[in-house]
VMD Tcl script that builds the backbone (N, CA, C; Angstrom):
set m [mol new atoms 564]
animate dup $m
set s [atomselect $m all]
$s set {name element resname resid chain x y z} {
  {N N MET 1 A 69.278 106.309 78.096}
  {CA C MET 1 A 69.604 105.813 79.427}
  {C C MET 1 A 70.762 104.821 79.320}
  {N N SER 2 A 71.683 104.965 80.213}
  {CA C SER 2 A 72.870 104.130 80.216}
  {C C SER 2 A 72.538 102.716 80.694}
  {N N ASN 3 A 73.275 101.747 80.199}
  {CA C ASN 3 A 73.077 100.360 80.566}
  {C C ASN 3 A 74.146 99.969 81.586}
  {N N PHE 4 A 73.821 100.119 82.881}
  {CA C PHE 4 A 74.745 99.727 83.939}
  {C C PHE 4 A 73.975 98.942 84.988}
  {N N PHE 5 A 74.709 98.188 85.815}
  {CA C PHE 5 A 74.084 97.357 86.840}
  {C C PHE 5 A 74.204 98.033 88.197}
  {N N THR 6 A 73.102 98.092 88.920}
  {CA C THR 6 A 73.087 98.561 90.301}
  {C C THR 6 A 72.487 97.463 91.169}
  {N N HIS 7 A 73.230 97.008 92.144}
  {CA C HIS 7 A 72.709 96.013 93.081}
  {C C HIS 7 A 71.498 96.605 93.804}
  {N N PRO 8 A 70.477 95.797 94.082}
  {CA C PRO 8 A 69.274 96.317 94.748}
  {C C PRO 8 A 69.552 96.991 96.098}
  {N N GLN 9 A 70.664 96.640 96.745}
  {CA C GLN 9 A 70.979 97.254 98.033}
  {C C GLN 9 A 72.030 98.349 97.923}
  {N N ALA 10 A 72.258 98.860 96.726}
  {CA C ALA 10 A 73.111 100.034 96.529}
  {C C ALA 10 A 72.213 101.260 96.411}
  {N N ILE 11 A 72.765 102.426 96.754}
  {CA C ILE 11 A 72.056 103.689 96.562}
  {C C ILE 11 A 72.833 104.471 95.512}
  {N N VAL 12 A 72.226 104.650 94.350}
  {CA C VAL 12 A 72.870 105.378 93.255}
  {C C VAL 12 A 71.976 106.555 92.904}
  {N N GLU 13 A 72.458 107.774 93.215}
  {CA C GLU 13 A 71.674 108.985 93.007}
  {C C GLU 13 A 72.093 109.753 91.759}
  {N N THR 14 A 73.019 109.225 90.990}
  {CA C THR 14 A 73.444 109.869 89.749}
  {C C THR 14 A 73.007 109.023 88.562}
  {N N SER 15 A 72.772 109.694 87.450}
  {CA C SER 15 A 72.513 108.965 86.205}
  {C C SER 15 A 73.733 109.034 85.296}
  {N N ASN 16 A 74.807 109.666 85.784}
  {CA C ASN 16 A 76.032 109.836 84.993}
  {C C ASN 16 A 76.963 108.642 85.173}
  {N N ILE 17 A 76.495 107.472 84.754}
  {CA C ILE 17 A 77.271 106.238 84.855}
  {C C ILE 17 A 77.317 105.584 83.483}
  {N N GLY 18 A 78.514 105.186 83.066}
  {CA C GLY 18 A 78.711 104.626 81.734}
  {C C GLY 18 A 78.245 103.187 81.585}
  {N N GLU 19 A 78.227 102.761 80.332}
  {CA C GLU 19 A 77.809 101.408 79.949}
  {C C GLU 19 A 78.621 100.345 80.685}
  {N N ASN 20 A 77.925 99.283 81.068}
  {CA C ASN 20 A 78.534 98.075 81.637}
  {C C ASN 20 A 79.259 98.286 82.964}
  {N N THR 21 A 79.024 99.407 83.616}
  {CA C THR 21 A 79.571 99.601 84.961}
  {C C THR 21 A 78.700 98.836 85.943}
  {N N ARG 22 A 79.336 98.314 87.004}
  {CA C ARG 22 A 78.626 97.563 88.032}
  {C C ARG 22 A 78.836 98.246 89.383}
  {N N VAL 23 A 77.732 98.517 90.077}
  {CA C VAL 23 A 77.769 99.113 91.413}
  {C C VAL 23 A 77.145 98.096 92.362}
  {N N TRP 24 A 77.934 97.614 93.326}
  {CA C TRP 24 A 77.525 96.485 94.158}
  {C C TRP 24 A 76.870 96.926 95.462}
  {N N ALA 25 A 76.487 95.960 96.290}
  {CA C ALA 25 A 75.686 96.184 97.501}
  {C C ALA 25 A 76.338 97.177 98.461}
  {N N PHE 26 A 75.496 97.989 99.050}
  {CA C PHE 26 A 75.873 98.937 100.094}
  {C C PHE 26 A 76.822 100.024 99.611}
  {N N ALA 27 A 76.953 100.177 98.304}
  {CA C ALA 27 A 77.660 101.333 97.756}
  {C C ALA 27 A 76.675 102.497 97.733}
  {N N HIS 28 A 77.203 103.719 97.880}
  {CA C HIS 28 A 76.363 104.917 97.824}
  {C C HIS 28 A 77.067 105.927 96.925}
  {N N VAL 29 A 76.392 106.310 95.844}
  {CA C VAL 29 A 76.939 107.258 94.869}
  {C C VAL 29 A 76.032 108.485 94.870}
  {N N LEU 30 A 76.600 109.662 95.169}
  {CA C LEU 30 A 75.815 110.897 95.264}
  {C C LEU 30 A 75.491 111.473 93.886}
  {N N PRO 31 A 74.532 112.417 93.822}
  {CA C PRO 31 A 73.972 112.874 92.537}
  {C C PRO 31 A 74.956 113.477 91.539}
  {N N GLY 32 A 75.982 114.195 91.981}
  {CA C GLY 32 A 76.872 114.869 91.042}
  {C C GLY 32 A 78.014 114.031 90.513}
  {N N ALA 33 A 78.182 112.826 91.024}
  {CA C ALA 33 A 79.306 111.976 90.619}
  {C C ALA 33 A 79.177 111.550 89.162}
  {N N VAL 34 A 80.336 111.406 88.513}
  {CA C VAL 34 A 80.402 110.923 87.131}
  {C C VAL 34 A 81.294 109.686 87.131}
  {N N ILE 35 A 80.766 108.576 86.625}
  {CA C ILE 35 A 81.503 107.311 86.576}
  {C C ILE 35 A 81.474 106.798 85.144}
  {N N GLY 36 A 82.632 106.425 84.618}
  {CA C GLY 36 A 82.749 105.986 83.234}
  {C C GLY 36 A 82.202 104.586 82.985}
  {N N SER 37 A 82.539 104.058 81.824}
  {CA C SER 37 A 82.087 102.733 81.381}
  {C C SER 37 A 82.980 101.629 81.930}
  {N N ASN 38 A 82.405 100.440 82.043}
  {CA C ASN 38 A 83.140 99.225 82.414}
  {C C ASN 38 A 83.861 99.328 83.755}
  {N N CYS 39 A 83.306 100.082 84.681}
  {CA C CYS 39 A 83.894 100.194 86.016}
  {C C CYS 39 A 83.287 99.148 86.935}
  {N N ASN 40 A 84.001 98.839 88.005}
  {CA C ASN 40 A 83.519 97.909 89.015}
  {C C ASN 40 A 83.628 98.607 90.364}
  {N N ILE 41 A 82.482 99.021 90.914}
  {CA C ILE 41 A 82.422 99.726 92.191}
  {C C ILE 41 A 81.943 98.705 93.223}
  {N N ASN 42 A 82.855 98.250 94.067}
  {CA C ASN 42 A 82.571 97.146 94.989}
  {C C ASN 42 A 81.736 97.569 96.196}
  {N N ASP 43 A 81.371 96.571 97.004}
  {CA C ASP 43 A 80.551 96.775 98.200}
  {C C ASP 43 A 81.168 97.804 99.150}
  {N N HIS 44 A 80.277 98.489 99.876}
  {CA C HIS 44 A 80.679 99.395 100.952}
  {C C HIS 44 A 81.602 100.510 100.470}
  {N N THR 45 A 81.288 101.092 99.326}
  {CA C THR 45 A 82.017 102.267 98.845}
  {C C THR 45 A 81.093 103.473 98.931}
  {N N PHE 46 A 81.708 104.666 98.985}
  {CA C PHE 46 A 80.955 105.911 99.016}
  {C C PHE 46 A 81.625 106.865 98.041}
  {N N ILE 47 A 80.838 107.458 97.151}
  {CA C ILE 47 A 81.374 108.375 96.140}
  {C C ILE 47 A 80.595 109.680 96.232}
  {N N GLU 48 A 81.315 110.778 96.545}
  {CA C GLU 48 A 80.674 112.082 96.729}
  {C C GLU 48 A 80.328 112.741 95.400}
  {N N ASN 49 A 79.787 113.963 95.478}
  {CA C ASN 49 A 79.275 114.699 94.313}
  {C C ASN 49 A 80.331 115.125 93.301}
  {N N ASP 50 A 81.383 115.806 93.761}
  {CA C ASP 50 A 82.383 116.386 92.864}
  {C C ASP 50 A 83.501 115.377 92.604}
  {N N VAL 51 A 83.124 114.262 92.004}
  {CA C VAL 51 A 84.056 113.170 91.715}
  {C C VAL 51 A 83.879 112.776 90.256}
  {N N VAL 52 A 85.007 112.566 89.569}
  {CA C VAL 52 A 84.969 112.059 88.199}
  {C C VAL 52 A 85.837 110.806 88.155}
  {N N ILE 53 A 85.240 109.703 87.720}
  {CA C ILE 53 A 85.937 108.423 87.592}
  {C C ILE 53 A 85.890 108.023 86.125}
  {N N GLY 54 A 87.056 107.692 85.556}
  {CA C GLY 54 A 87.150 107.341 84.141}
  {C C GLY 54 A 86.599 105.954 83.838}
  {N N ASN 55 A 86.987 105.434 82.695}
  {CA C ASN 55 A 86.549 104.119 82.221}
  {C C ASN 55 A 87.450 103.009 82.766}
  {N N ASN 56 A 86.881 101.810 82.897}
  {CA C ASN 56 A 87.642 100.607 83.266}
  {C C ASN 56 A 88.338 100.725 84.618}
  {N N VAL 57 A 87.725 101.415 85.553}
  {CA C VAL 57 A 88.295 101.614 86.886}
  {C C VAL 57 A 87.728 100.562 87.833}
  {N N THR 58 A 88.596 100.015 88.688}
  {CA C THR 58 A 88.176 99.098 89.740}
  {C C THR 58 A 88.338 99.797 91.083}
  {N N VAL 59 A 87.245 99.882 91.841}
  {CA C VAL 59 A 87.263 100.426 93.197}
  {C C VAL 59 A 86.844 99.287 94.121}
  {N N LYS 60 A 87.780 98.779 94.901}
  {CA C LYS 60 A 87.494 97.651 95.790}
  {C C LYS 60 A 86.695 98.103 97.014}
  {N N SER 61 A 86.307 97.158 97.850}
  {CA C SER 61 A 85.424 97.417 98.989}
  {C C SER 61 A 86.048 98.361 100.013}
  {N N GLY 62 A 85.175 99.151 100.648}
  {CA C GLY 62 A 85.596 99.999 101.757}
  {C C GLY 62 A 86.320 101.264 101.361}
  {N N VAL 63 A 86.172 101.710 100.121}
  {CA C VAL 63 A 86.847 102.926 99.647}
  {C C VAL 63 A 85.841 104.070 99.632}
  {N N TYR 64 A 86.242 105.216 100.190}
  {CA C TYR 64 A 85.421 106.425 100.170}
  {C C TYR 64 A 86.123 107.439 99.288}
  {N N ILE 65 A 85.402 107.926 98.287}
  {CA C ILE 65 A 85.979 108.844 97.301}
  {C C ILE 65 A 85.293 110.193 97.479}
  {N N TRP 66 A 86.031 111.146 98.029}
  {CA C TRP 66 A 85.486 112.436 98.442}
  {C C TRP 66 A 85.534 113.473 97.330}
  {N N ASP 67 A 84.788 114.571 97.541}
  {CA C ASP 67 A 84.780 115.693 96.601}
  {C C ASP 67 A 86.205 116.099 96.233}
  {N N GLY 68 A 86.410 116.389 94.951}
  {CA C GLY 68 A 87.703 116.859 94.470}
  {C C GLY 68 A 88.574 115.786 93.849}
  {N N LEU 69 A 88.151 114.531 93.881}
  {CA C LEU 69 A 88.973 113.469 93.294}
  {C C LEU 69 A 88.700 113.301 91.810}
  {N N ARG 70 A 89.773 113.134 91.058}
  {CA C ARG 70 A 89.710 112.871 89.626}
  {C C ARG 70 A 90.495 111.593 89.378}
  {N N ILE 71 A 89.802 110.558 88.954}
  {CA C ILE 71 A 90.414 109.251 88.732}
  {C C ILE 71 A 90.280 108.936 87.254}
  {N N LYS 72 A 91.402 108.775 86.586}
  {CA C LYS 72 A 91.382 108.572 85.136}
  {C C LYS 72 A 91.187 107.097 84.782}
  {N N ASP 73 A 91.282 106.778 83.503}
  {CA C ASP 73 A 90.978 105.442 82.988}
  {C C ASP 73 A 91.927 104.364 83.519}
  {N N ASN 74 A 91.372 103.153 83.678}
  {CA C ASN 74 A 92.144 101.933 83.958}
  {C C ASN 74 A 92.874 101.942 85.298}
  {N N VAL 75 A 92.372 102.672 86.261}
  {CA C VAL 75 A 92.984 102.750 87.588}
  {C C VAL 75 A 92.464 101.605 88.457}
  {N N PHE 76 A 93.344 101.090 89.324}
  {CA C PHE 76 A 92.961 100.096 90.328}
  {C C PHE 76 A 93.125 100.726 91.706}
  {N N ILE 77 A 92.047 100.684 92.514}
  {CA C ILE 77 A 92.087 101.188 93.884}
  {C C ILE 77 A 91.758 100.017 94.799}
  {N N GLY 78 A 92.742 99.603 95.596}
  {CA C GLY 78 A 92.592 98.431 96.452}
  {C C GLY 78 A 91.650 98.653 97.619}
  {N N PRO 79 A 91.317 97.562 98.336}
  {CA C PRO 79 A 90.365 97.654 99.432}
  {C C PRO 79 A 90.840 98.591 100.539}
  {N N ASN 80 A 89.877 99.341 101.071}
  {CA C ASN 80 A 90.096 100.216 102.224}
  {C C ASN 80 A 91.126 101.313 101.998}
  {N N VAL 81 A 91.349 101.707 100.758}
  {CA C VAL 81 A 92.186 102.880 100.491}
  {C C VAL 81 A 91.445 104.099 101.027}
  {N N THR 82 A 92.185 105.003 101.674}
  {CA C THR 82 A 91.607 106.216 102.242}
  {C C THR 82 A 92.114 107.430 101.481}
  {N N PHE 83 A 91.185 108.208 100.947}
  {CA C PHE 83 A 91.510 109.496 100.333}
  {C C PHE 83 A 91.080 110.597 101.295}
  {N N THR 84 A 91.796 111.722 101.299}
  {CA C THR 84 A 91.362 112.891 102.057}
  {C C THR 84 A 91.186 114.043 101.076}
  {N N ASN 85 A 90.459 115.089 101.492}
  {CA C ASN 85 A 90.291 116.237 100.597}
  {C C ASN 85 A 90.426 117.573 101.313}
  {N N ASP 86 A 90.862 117.554 102.562}
  {CA C ASP 86 A 90.996 118.774 103.353}
  {C C ASP 86 A 92.191 118.580 104.282}
  {N N LEU 87 A 93.178 119.482 104.204}
  {CA C LEU 87 A 94.375 119.345 105.034}
  {C C LEU 87 A 94.145 119.785 106.476}
  {N N ARG 88 A 93.117 120.595 106.726}
  {CA C ARG 88 A 92.829 121.102 108.064}
  {C C ARG 88 A 91.346 120.936 108.397}
  {N N PRO 89 A 90.859 119.713 108.470}
  {CA C PRO 89 A 89.420 119.514 108.669}
  {C C PRO 89 A 88.957 119.903 110.069}
  {N N ARG 90 A 87.774 120.496 110.111}
  {CA C ARG 90 A 87.070 120.803 111.354}
  {C C ARG 90 A 85.614 120.428 111.156}
  {N N SER 91 A 84.981 119.961 112.192}
  {CA C SER 91 A 83.579 119.592 112.107}
  {C C SER 91 A 82.726 120.798 111.735}
  {N N LYS 92 A 81.899 120.620 110.714}
  {CA C LYS 92 A 80.934 121.616 110.231}
  {C C LYS 92 A 81.581 122.903 109.719}
  {N N GLN 93 A 82.871 122.865 109.393}
  {CA C GLN 93 A 83.550 123.999 108.764}
  {C C GLN 93 A 84.150 123.488 107.462}
  {N N TYR 94 A 83.623 123.970 106.345}
  {CA C TYR 94 A 84.015 123.447 105.045}
  {C C TYR 94 A 84.813 124.491 104.276}
  {N N PRO 95 A 85.849 124.068 103.579}
  {CA C PRO 95 A 86.600 125.029 102.766}
  {C C PRO 95 A 85.744 125.514 101.599}
  {N N LEU 96 A 86.107 126.672 101.049}
  {CA C LEU 96 A 85.390 127.175 99.875}
  {C C LEU 96 A 85.516 126.201 98.720}
  {N N GLU 97 A 86.670 125.566 98.628}
  {CA C GLU 97 A 86.905 124.567 97.587}
  {C C GLU 97 A 87.799 123.474 98.159}
  {N N PHE 98 A 87.435 122.220 97.900}
  {CA C PHE 98 A 88.259 121.115 98.367}
  {C C PHE 98 A 89.486 120.965 97.471}
  {N N LEU 99 A 90.580 120.509 98.056}
  {CA C LEU 99 A 91.789 120.271 97.271}
  {C C LEU 99 A 91.525 119.186 96.234}
  {N N LYS 100 A 92.130 119.339 95.070}
  {CA C LYS 100 A 91.985 118.353 93.996}
  {C C LYS 100 A 93.089 117.306 94.127}
  {N N THR 101 A 92.698 116.072 94.020}
  {CA C THR 101 A 93.623 114.946 94.010}
  {C C THR 101 A 93.386 114.198 92.711}
  {N N SER 102 A 94.481 113.837 92.009}
  {CA C SER 102 A 94.304 113.130 90.740}
  {C C SER 102 A 95.074 111.817 90.746}
  {N N VAL 103 A 94.443 110.829 90.131}
  {CA C VAL 103 A 95.065 109.518 89.936}
  {C C VAL 103 A 95.027 109.271 88.434}
  {N N ASP 104 A 96.210 109.240 87.814}
  {CA C ASP 104 A 96.291 109.166 86.354}
  {C C ASP 104 A 96.166 107.733 85.831}
  {N N GLU 105 A 96.079 107.622 84.506}
  {CA C GLU 105 A 95.808 106.362 83.811}
  {C C GLU 105 A 96.712 105.227 84.278}
  {N N TRP 106 A 96.090 104.075 84.486}
  {CA C TRP 106 A 96.761 102.812 84.789}
  {C C TRP 106 A 97.493 102.798 86.130}
  {N N ALA 107 A 97.288 103.786 86.985}
  {CA C ALA 107 A 97.903 103.751 88.316}
  {C C ALA 107 A 97.223 102.680 89.161}
  {N N SER 108 A 97.962 102.140 90.128}
  {CA C SER 108 A 97.426 101.145 91.061}
  {C C SER 108 A 97.760 101.566 92.483}
  {N N ILE 109 A 96.758 101.506 93.361}
  {CA C ILE 109 A 96.942 101.881 94.764}
  {C C ILE 109 A 96.611 100.664 95.612}
  {N N GLY 110 A 97.599 100.204 96.395}
  {CA C GLY 110 A 97.435 98.999 97.199}
  {C C GLY 110 A 96.531 99.188 98.402}
  {N N ALA 111 A 96.036 98.073 98.924}
  {CA C ALA 111 A 95.091 98.045 100.041}
  {C C ALA 111 A 95.583 98.855 101.234}
  {N N ASN 112 A 94.633 99.522 101.893}
  {CA C ASN 112 A 94.878 100.249 103.143}
  {C C ASN 112 A 95.862 101.401 103.020}
  {N N SER 113 A 96.088 101.903 101.826}
  {CA C SER 113 A 96.926 103.090 101.659}
  {C C SER 113 A 96.109 104.336 101.965}
  {N N THR 114 A 96.800 105.399 102.388}
  {CA C THR 114 A 96.169 106.692 102.640}
  {C C THR 114 A 96.769 107.711 101.691}
  {N N ILE 115 A 95.900 108.437 100.984}
  {CA C ILE 115 A 96.323 109.438 100.011}
  {C C ILE 115 A 95.919 110.807 100.561}
  {N N ILE 116 A 96.909 111.646 100.875}
  {CA C ILE 116 A 96.657 112.969 101.444}
  {C C ILE 116 A 96.167 113.915 100.346}
  {N N ALA 117 A 95.288 114.824 100.701}
  {CA C ALA 117 A 94.652 115.751 99.760}
  {C C ALA 117 A 95.663 116.547 98.942}
  {N N GLY 118 A 95.340 116.734 97.661}
  {CA C GLY 118 A 96.100 117.616 96.788}
  {C C GLY 118 A 97.246 116.984 96.033}
  {N N VAL 119 A 97.471 115.684 96.179}
  {CA C VAL 119 A 98.577 115.051 95.462}
  {C C VAL 119 A 98.114 114.534 94.105}
  {N N SER 120 A 99.094 114.273 93.246}
  {CA C SER 120 A 98.852 113.639 91.948}
  {C C SER 120 A 99.628 112.335 91.908}
  {N N ILE 121 A 98.964 111.289 91.466}
  {CA C ILE 121 A 99.615 109.992 91.279}
  {C C ILE 121 A 99.700 109.771 89.782}
  {N N GLY 122 A 100.925 109.636 89.261}
  {CA C GLY 122 A 101.168 109.594 87.827}
  {C C GLY 122 A 100.715 108.315 87.148}
  {N N SER 123 A 100.699 108.368 85.831}
  {CA C SER 123 A 100.319 107.221 85.006}
  {C C SER 123 A 101.239 106.035 85.281}
  {N N TYR 124 A 100.658 104.853 85.365}
  {CA C TYR 124 A 101.372 103.593 85.572}
  {C C TYR 124 A 102.133 103.536 86.896}
  {N N ALA 125 A 101.910 104.489 87.789}
  {CA C ALA 125 A 102.546 104.439 89.108}
  {C C ALA 125 A 101.900 103.329 89.924}
  {N N MET 126 A 102.661 102.821 90.883}
  {CA C MET 126 A 102.152 101.766 91.746}
  {C C MET 126 A 102.475 102.128 93.195}
  {N N ILE 127 A 101.430 102.109 94.032}
  {CA C ILE 127 A 101.568 102.403 95.453}
  {C C ILE 127 A 101.370 101.092 96.206}
  {N N GLY 128 A 102.368 100.703 97.009}
  {CA C GLY 128 A 102.278 99.455 97.758}
  {C C GLY 128 A 101.276 99.533 98.892}
  {N N ALA 129 A 100.774 98.392 99.313}
  {CA C ALA 129 A 99.763 98.311 100.369}
  {C C ALA 129 A 100.246 98.981 101.647}
  {N N GLY 130 A 99.331 99.671 102.321}
  {CA C GLY 130 A 99.619 100.279 103.609}
  {C C GLY 130 A 100.454 101.541 103.558}
  {N N SER 131 A 100.583 102.153 102.403}
  {CA C SER 131 A 101.439 103.331 102.253}
  {C C SER 131 A 100.715 104.622 102.606}
  {N N LEU 132 A 101.497 105.630 103.015}
  {CA C LEU 132 A 100.994 106.980 103.238}
  {C C LEU 132 A 101.588 107.876 102.160}
  {N N VAL 133 A 100.745 108.339 101.236}
  {CA C VAL 133 A 101.202 109.174 100.119}
  {C C VAL 133 A 100.903 110.626 100.456}
  {N N SER 134 A 101.976 111.425 100.626}
  {CA C SER 134 A 101.809 112.827 101.005}
  {C C SER 134 A 102.448 113.783 100.010}
  {N N LYS 135 A 102.955 113.249 98.889}
  {CA C LYS 135 A 103.517 114.113 97.844}
  {C C LYS 135 A 103.252 113.481 96.489}
  {N N ASP 136 A 103.455 114.263 95.439}
  {CA C ASP 136 A 103.190 113.787 94.081}
  {C C ASP 136 A 104.053 112.571 93.750}
  {N N ILE 137 A 103.455 111.645 93.012}
  {CA C ILE 137 A 104.122 110.407 92.602}
  {C C ILE 137 A 104.292 110.445 91.085}
  {N N PRO 138 A 105.540 110.410 90.579}
  {CA C PRO 138 A 105.759 110.474 89.128}
  {C C PRO 138 A 105.279 109.214 88.395}
  {N N ASN 139 A 105.104 109.350 87.094}
  {CA C ASN 139 A 104.739 108.227 86.218}
  {C C ASN 139 A 105.738 107.083 86.367}
  {N N ASN 140 A 105.265 105.860 86.182}
  {CA C ASN 140 A 106.118 104.665 86.095}
  {C C ASN 140 A 107.068 104.516 87.278}
  {N N THR 141 A 106.558 104.775 88.476}
  {CA C THR 141 A 107.381 104.585 89.666}
  {C C THR 141 A 106.638 103.738 90.687}
  {N N LEU 142 A 107.407 103.026 91.504}
  {CA C LEU 142 A 106.890 102.203 92.594}
  {C C LEU 142 A 107.252 102.883 93.907}
  {N N TRP 143 A 106.243 103.091 94.757}
  {CA C TRP 143 A 106.438 103.719 96.059}
  {C C TRP 143 A 105.728 102.875 97.106}
  {N N TYR 144 A 106.329 102.765 98.299}
  {CA C TYR 144 A 105.620 102.166 99.422}
  {C C TYR 144 A 106.278 102.575 100.725}
  {N N GLY 145 A 105.534 102.371 101.822}
  {CA C GLY 145 A 106.008 102.704 103.161}
  {C C GLY 145 A 105.210 103.837 103.776}
  {N N ASN 146 A 105.575 104.159 105.030}
  {CA C ASN 146 A 104.931 105.240 105.763}
  {C C ASN 146 A 106.007 106.126 106.368}
  {N N PRO 147 A 106.309 107.256 105.708}
  {CA C PRO 147 A 105.700 107.760 104.470}
  {C C PRO 147 A 106.178 106.963 103.258}
  {N N ALA 148 A 105.407 107.027 102.187}
  {CA C ALA 148 A 105.783 106.320 100.953}
  {C C ALA 148 A 107.087 106.898 100.418}
  {N N ARG 149 A 107.978 105.989 100.036}
  {CA C ARG 149 A 109.267 106.395 99.462}
  {C C ARG 149 A 109.451 105.704 98.114}
  {N N PHE 150 A 110.207 106.362 97.250}
  {CA C PHE 150 A 110.517 105.806 95.937}
  {C C PHE 150 A 111.312 104.519 96.116}
  {N N LYS 151 A 110.906 103.463 95.380}
  {CA C LYS 151 A 111.596 102.175 95.451}
  {C C LYS 151 A 112.187 101.750 94.117}
  {N N ALA 152 A 111.504 102.068 93.002}
  {CA C ALA 152 A 111.992 101.617 91.693}
  {C C ALA 152 A 111.220 102.316 90.585}
  {N N TYR 153 A 111.837 102.298 89.403}
  {CA C TYR 153 A 111.108 102.650 88.184}
  {C C TYR 153 A 110.458 101.372 87.682}
  {N N ILE 154 A 109.254 101.499 87.133}
  {CA C ILE 154 A 108.540 100.309 86.673}
  {C C ILE 154 A 108.039 100.496 85.246}
  {N N CYS 155 A 107.890 99.366 84.584}
  {CA C CYS 155 A 107.365 99.310 83.221}
  {C C CYS 155 A 105.845 99.502 83.253}
  {N N ASN 156 A 105.280 99.804 82.117}
  {CA C ASN 156 A 103.817 99.868 82.011}
  {C C ASN 156 A 103.169 98.546 82.417}
  {N N CYS 157 A 103.897 97.428 82.260}
  {CA C CYS 157 A 103.350 96.119 82.635}
  {C C CYS 157 A 103.414 95.875 84.144}
  {N N GLY 158 A 104.107 96.752 84.892}
  {CA C GLY 158 A 104.184 96.636 86.344}
  {C C GLY 158 A 105.485 96.067 86.874}
  {N N GLU 159 A 106.327 95.512 85.996}
  {CA C GLU 159 A 107.610 94.946 86.433}
  {C C GLU 159 A 108.630 96.059 86.688}
  {N N LYS 160 A 109.554 95.800 87.619}
  {CA C LYS 160 A 110.635 96.754 87.870}
  {C C LYS 160 A 111.559 96.800 86.662}
  {N N LEU 161 A 112.081 97.993 86.380}
  {CA C LEU 161 A 113.062 98.156 85.302}
  {C C LEU 161 A 114.457 97.886 85.846}
  {N N ASN 162 A 115.338 97.365 84.989}
  {CA C ASN 162 A 116.721 97.149 85.413}
  {C C ASN 162 A 117.487 98.479 85.370}
  {N N ASP 163 A 118.797 98.427 85.653}
  {CA C ASP 163 A 119.611 99.649 85.705}
  {C C ASP 163 A 119.693 100.373 84.368}
  {N N ARG 164 A 119.426 99.661 83.272}
  {CA C ARG 164 A 119.448 100.283 81.937}
  {C C ARG 164 A 118.049 100.759 81.528}
  {N N LEU 165 A 117.117 100.771 82.487}
  {CA C LEU 165 A 115.722 101.183 82.260}
  {C C LEU 165 A 115.038 100.292 81.225}
  {N N GLU 166 A 115.297 98.980 81.336}
  {CA C GLU 166 A 114.693 97.992 80.442}
  {C C GLU 166 A 113.857 97.018 81.268}
  {N N CYS 167 A 112.781 96.553 80.673}
  {CA C CYS 167 A 111.925 95.562 81.321}
  {C C CYS 167 A 112.309 94.178 80.806}
  {N N VAL 168 A 112.719 93.298 81.707}
  {CA C VAL 168 A 113.099 91.948 81.289}
  {C C VAL 168 A 111.869 91.089 81.009}
  {N N SER 169 A 110.709 91.523 81.443}
  {CA C SER 169 A 109.481 90.759 81.239}
  {C C SER 169 A 108.891 90.973 79.845}
  {N N CYS 170 A 108.830 92.226 79.395}
  {CA C CYS 170 A 108.175 92.498 78.104}
  {C C CYS 170 A 109.095 93.200 77.101}
  {N N ASP 171 A 110.360 93.392 77.465}
  {CA C ASP 171 A 111.393 93.950 76.579}
  {C C ASP 171 A 111.208 95.420 76.217}
  {N N LYS 172 A 110.340 96.144 76.902}
  {CA C LYS 172 A 110.228 97.585 76.641}
  {C C LYS 172 A 111.441 98.288 77.222}
  {N N LYS 173 A 111.819 99.390 76.565}
  {CA C LYS 173 A 112.944 100.202 77.013}
  {C C LYS 173 A 112.435 101.613 77.284}
  {N N TYR 174 A 113.030 102.263 78.276}
  {CA C TYR 174 A 112.593 103.594 78.697}
  {C C TYR 174 A 113.767 104.555 78.691}
  {N N GLN 175 A 113.437 105.846 78.702}
  {CA C GLN 175 A 114.445 106.900 78.778}
  {C C GLN 175 A 113.829 108.088 79.509}
  {N N PHE 176 A 114.707 108.980 80.003}
  {CA C PHE 176 A 114.227 110.198 80.642}
  {C C PHE 176 A 114.110 111.306 79.609}
  {N N THR 177 A 113.066 112.101 79.721}
  {CA C THR 177 A 112.896 113.271 78.856}
  {C C THR 177 A 113.694 114.425 79.450}
  {N N ASP 178 A 113.696 115.547 78.753}
  {CA C ASP 178 A 114.407 116.726 79.243}
  {C C ASP 178 A 113.896 117.198 80.601}
  {N N ASP 179 A 112.608 116.987 80.856}
  {CA C ASP 179 A 112.055 117.394 82.157}
  {C C ASP 179 A 112.111 116.264 83.192}
  {N N LYS 180 A 112.961 115.267 82.936}
  {CA C LYS 180 A 113.220 114.149 83.852}
  {C C LYS 180 A 112.014 113.237 84.070}
  {N N THR 181 A 111.110 113.209 83.110}
  {CA C THR 181 A 109.984 112.282 83.133}
  {C C THR 181 A 110.391 111.014 82.400}
  {N N LEU 182 A 110.013 109.866 82.931}
  {CA C LEU 182 A 110.321 108.594 82.281}
  {C C LEU 182 A 109.325 108.341 81.161}
  {N N GLN 183 A 109.826 107.943 79.992}
  {CA C GLN 183 A 108.937 107.602 78.873}
  {C C GLN 183 A 109.504 106.411 78.119}
  {N N GLU 184 A 108.608 105.694 77.454}
  {CA C GLU 184 A 109.022 104.541 76.666}
  {C C GLU 184 A 109.818 105.008 75.454}
  {N N LYS 185 A 110.936 104.302 75.170}
  {CA C LYS 185 A 111.729 104.610 73.975}
  {C C LYS 185 A 110.974 104.158 72.744}
  {N N VAL 186 A 111.025 104.970 71.714}
  {CA C VAL 186 A 110.391 104.623 70.449}
  {C C VAL 186 A 111.473 104.091 69.525}
  {N N SER 187 A 111.281 102.878 68.999}
  {CA C SER 187 A 112.256 102.278 68.074}
  {C C SER 187 A 112.231 103.011 66.752}
  {N N LYS 188 A 113.427 103.192 66.175}
  {CA C LYS 188 A 113.519 103.884 64.879}
  {C C LYS 188 A 113.709 102.913 63.755}
}
mol reanalyze $m
mol bondsrecalc $m
mol representation Tube
mol addrep $m
């Protein structure tokens, strides 16, 4: 049996929760959900059945995580972030399969953002508060607005990169790969 904390006023119907995870008051986790270790699931959250949450994830209050979401390790989800899983919802009419939405390692999503079904948010990406995300977000990028627009390339530490793709805060340097993905330069 896993060693995790459940507040007495939370409803947790799954046993698939990792060590040292905390589920706070008025959260509701359905039976099929999988939650990793060292996560913090705040008050007034709802997590559906077909959801996988990695390790060290923070889900702030008022977040509903619907079927089809895959959240990888070390992700931060701010308060009242809204995820969707159906582009054409109708009452009591369910798709054969919900669209998959993924949030990759170390991504951060600011408060009150809306994430439209079927998008991918890349590793170390940062979404500013109040944004509407309706398309894929590449790794190490900062986006915000309604609709969310690209604003800057960012370091793994979260700071904006300068024009030479260098971080003045931690001295990391980046380069584009052949497929135009940003990656950290490896010193020789």
